[in-house]
N, C-alpha and C positions, 0 to 999 in steps of 0.2 A: 607473398603479398600480405600486408596487414594494413587495414584502414585504406585500402586502395594504393598504398605506397609500395613500390617495388624495392624492397630492402636489398635484394641482391644487386640490383642496378645501382643503388646508392653506394653500396660497398665498392663496386667497380669504379664509380666516379671518384670516390675517395682515393683509391689506389692510383688512378690516373693523374690526379692533381698532385699527388705526392711525388710522382716520377716525372711529370711534365708541368712545372709551375705555371707556364703561360696559359694552360688550360683552366687555371683557377680564376682568371680575371674575366669578370662579366661586365661589359660596358653597355649602359642603357642611356637613352636620350628621348626627349619629348619636345614637341614644338607647340606653340600657341599662336593664334592670330586673332586680331581684332579688326573688323571692318564695319563700316557704317551699315551696310546692308545685311550682313550675316551675323553680326555680333561677335561674341567670344567663343572660340572653338579650340580644342586641344586634341592632340593625337600623339601616339607613340611613334618612334622611329624603330626600324629593325634593330634588334639587340645583337651584340656580338658576344657569344658565349664561349669564352676561350678562343678557339680559332674557327668556330662555327657561327655563321650568320643566321639569325632567326628572322625570316621575312614577314612575319605577321604584322598587320596594321589595324589599329582601332582608332576611331575618332568620336569625340563627344562634343555636344553643345554644352557650354558651361554658363551658368548664371553669373552675370557680372555685377549683380547686387546694386544696380543703379536705380532701383525703384520698380514700380508696377510694370514698366515696359521691359524689364530685364528678360532675357531669353529663358525659356524653360530649360532645366538641366541642373545638375549638381553644382553647388558652389565650390570654389577652390578649397575652402576649408573642409568641406565634406570629403573631397577627393583626398586631402591630406590625412584626415582621420581614418578613412577607409584604408589608405596605404599603411598606416601604422598598425592598426588592429589586425589586418589580414596577414601582414608579415609576421606579427607575433604568433598568430594562430598557425600559420604554415610551419614555423619553427617548432611549435608545440606538437603538432601532428607528427612531424618528422622525428622529433626526440622521443615522443611517447611510443611511436611505432617501433623504433629501434630498440626500445627497452621491453617490448612485449605487451604494451597497453592496447587493448581493443576498445575503441571508442564507440559509444552509442550516440552521443550528441555532444556538441561543443559550441559555445557561444561566448563572444567577448563584446562587452559594451565599453566603448571609450568615450569619456566625457571630459568636458573642460568648461571654463568660463571664458567668454569672449568679451574683453574690455576694449571699448572703442570710444574715442573722442574725435575732435576735429583733426588731430595730427597723428594719432597712433592707433594701432589695431593689433591687439595681442591676445594669445590664448594662454590662460593660466590655470593652475590647480588641476592638472591632468590626472585622470584616474582610470584604471581598468577594473571592470567587474567580470571575472571569468567564471563561467559555469561549465562543469565537466560531469558527464555521465559516462561511466566506462567500467569495463572489467580490467582492473589494474594488473592482474597477475601477481599481486604482491608488491608492485612498485609503488613508492611514495610519490603521489601526484605533486607534492610540493617540490620534489627534486626535478620533475619535468618542468615545472614552472620556473624554477631557478635557471635551468638550462635555456629556457625561452628568453628570459631577461638578459642572460649573458651573451646569447648567440644570435638573436634576431637582428639582422642588419638595420632595418628601419627603426626598431626600438632603440638600438644603441646610437643611431644618429640623433634620436630625440634626447637621450640622456647625456650624451657626450657632445658638447658643442663642436660643430664642424665648420671649417672655413669655407667661404663661398667666394669664388672669383667672378667678378662682374666684367663683361666684355662689352664695350660701347664703341661702335665704329671700328672694331679691330684692335682697340687698345684695352689692355687688361688692368684691373685695379681690385684690391681686396675690399670686401664689404665689411665696414666697421661692426663691431659687436653691438647688438641692439641695447638700448637703455632698459632699465628695470621697468616693468609695467606699473601703471597707477595702482595704488593700494585702495581699490574700491570694488564693489560687486560688479560682475559682468552679466552677460546674458548666457544662460546655460546652452551648450551645444553638445550633441552626442550622436554617435553612429553605432549601430549594432551589426556585427559581422557574425554570420552563422556558417559553420562547416557543413558542406554537403557530402563530399567524398574526395579522397585523395588530396589534391591541391586546389579543389574547387570550393569557392565561398561565395556568399551573397551578402551585400551590405545595404542596410536601409537606415533612414533617419526620420525623426519625427516630423521635420519640416519638408521632407521629400521622400515619400514611401516607395518611389520607383527604385527597384533593386539595381545595384551595380554588381556585375559579375567580376570575379577575380579568379585568375588561374595562372599557371606557369606555361611557358612554351613547351611544345612537344619534346624538344631536345632535353628537357629536364623534368620529365615525368608528368607534364600537363597535357591538356588536349586542346589548347588554344581557345578556351571558352571565354576568355576576357583578358584584359591587361593584367600584368602581375603587380605585386605591391610596389616594386621600385618604379615601374612605369607610371603607376598612379601618383607616386610621390613627385616625380619630375613633371608630370602634367599639372599637378597642383601648383608647383613652384612657378612654372612658366605662365600659367593662366592667371594666377593670383597677381603677379607683378604687372602683367599686361592689362588686367582689369583695373588695377589702381592707376596705371598710366593713362588709359583712356578716360577715366573719371577725372583725373587731374587736368588733362587737356581740356575737357569740356567745362570744368569749373572755371578755368582761366579764359574761357571764350575763344580758344584756338580753333581753327578750322578742323573738321573731322578728317583724320588721316588713317591710313592702314598701318597697323603695327605688327611686328613679328618678334618672337623670342624663342630661343632654344635653350633648354636645360639639359645638362648631362651629368653623369656620375658613374662610378664603378663600384663593384662589389668583389672582394677577394673571398671566394667561397671557402678558402682554408679557415677563415674566421668562423664561418657558419658551422664547419665541422670540427673546429678547435684543433686544427692541425698545425704543428710547428711551434716555435717559440714566439710568444706574444703576437698572435695573429691579428690582422686588422679585421674588425668586425663591422663597423659602420659603413654606410654608403659614403664614399669619400671622393676626393677630386671633384667636388661639386662646382659646376660652372653655370652661368646664366649669360647668354649672348643676346643682346637686344639690338635689333637692326633699325637704322634710321628710317623715317618715313620715306617711301619711294617717290611721293609726289613732289613736284617742284614747289618751292615755297613752303616747305615743312618748317616746323618750329626751329628757329635758330639755336635755341637753348635746349634742344631735346635731351641732351645728356644730363643736364641738371634735373629735368623733369623725370628722366628715368631713375636717377639716383634717389629722388624723393619718393617715387613709386616703390623702390626697393626698401627704403626706410620705413614706409607705411605698411608693408606687406606682412600679414600675420604668419604666412607660410615661411617667409624668409626668417622671421624671428623664431619660428618653431624649430628650424634646422640649425640656426647659428647661435642659439643660447641654450645652455644645458638646462634640463628640466628634471625635477624629481617627480616620479609617477607613483602614485599610491595604487596598490593592487589588492583587490578583494577576491579571494578564491572560494568558490562554492563547489566543493567536491563531495557533497553529501550523498550523491547518487552513485559514487564510485564504489565498486566492490573489489574484493581481493581474491576472487576465485582463480583456479588454475595452478 
């Protein structure tokens, strides 16, 4: 054990996925719902980790950002930033532990500018500020950082544009690449993720100090303390589009309806462990399935409304447009004992 990570167990997992490739495919999903009485909510679905189902469930009230009456809870953008930063740190802890680094403290601040107008909503100028305090055992922390940037699934989803399939009423269509954001200053947004132990992290933001817990399933070294980074990413995707959809319907004077969406994606953990030739690292096979309103007399053009919600979603743009992320490393407290 190092930093709470079971290194022997990870080695066994690496050997297993080398001999049984189907065990390397981890499938995640999340759903979101919007109802007039309950507002916007998101929850993860049981993950399928290779051939093992993880039955844990978490549900969150999500702020739909429609003004003072919006429900308390994290915004979809905050969920997405939490997903990105916590996945990067999970990869850093795993990579550092495997190399013999003993961590004392670890924190990552992810920041961006949010540029919004009447028709678009985008996150630009993304940056990481990573602070490491550790006994490195002679390991170069910059090498651990490079491994994080190369092998973190959510980070690679951010920097390598991923296709997204939109499903409307059972019919699939690709989501077009988003246009370039407006070249003007936006509103700063940020989230700070702090390592606690092993795969457990907490995330807070300036506009919402209520901590979000992050952890892995028990089947992959966690203790089910909270959703994992991929689950947060998919909850962000589903809730962001659904919040946009409810807002568009209200702006157009349509009757309030109940909306449902399901986001899915998969991770090939051979990419996380850099196994094989040209392994797939990002979260891929991303899908977003939006269900028509169940009530009779729902909007006849609901598909066009859904497409517009997807086009306006900052989380969709975050995943489907490649980004350059600036990283600032503060490892001044790292020592090379051992």
